[in-house]
C-alpha positions, 0 to 999 in steps of 0.5 A: 374609485379614483379620487379626482381633485380640483384645488384652488390656486393660491392668489398672490400679487403676481397672479394678476396683471393688466395688459393693453390692447396689444397684450403688453404691459398695461401699466395698471390700465386695461384688460385684467388677466389672472395668472400670467404676466403677458398673453403670449408667454404665460397664457394669461386668463381673463377675469369675469365680472360676475360679482365683481364690484368696487371692493373687488377692484380695490382688493386686486389693485392693492394686491398688485401694489397700487393704491386703488382704482379709478374705474373699472368696466367689462366687455370685449373691447380687445381683439386678443380677448377672444384667444384667451380662456376665462380663468376667474369668476364670481370674485366677491369682496366684502371689503377692499382687502383680498383676504375678504374675497371669494372666487371660483376658477370654474366659470359660466362667462363669455368674453363680454363679461371680461373685466377691464381695470384702471389701477391708481399708482401709489403716490409716495414722496419719491413720486414728486420732485421740484426742479430748478430752471436748469432741471436740477434739484430746486431744493423745495422751490421750482417747477413741480414734477409727478413721476418726471412729468409736469403737474397741471393746475386744474383743481390744484389748491392750497390743500394740494400744496400743503399735502404735496410739501408735507409728503416731501418732508416740508413743513408746509408751503410759502406760495404756489403759481402757475 
């Protein structure tokens, strides 16, 4: 009697990646793949939505280094999905930590159940800069940029200004305009 063994893979931050419609880096938004950086090089596999929840999305985005997620959905939205195997199923998480999750590598899904996940990047002090009219260091006064792009004033408030200035190491803000 020969032993047949099916081990569960160790899940690490590099186990998951998110690709765009063409199979390239989705930069945190798109089709969630398990075990692979790109579709063509590592034969990434899709993740089924069975038992998938907001906790699952939070746990996976956190494992990938993101601060959270803003949405997730399921379905066969990309042509590339048909060429992939489904590698992970029944991802059930009791909290937003990967340590609370259980899953199966055997699946009973179709690609209409593939997870699409939109992770939110972690906001750090280095995410924000303030530049002067010449584009140099504004030393706390000037145009607010987030990851090198301007910030829209929609819903921006005194609370926003206080939080951002605090994150950047200032004690508060004097004023803000748009």
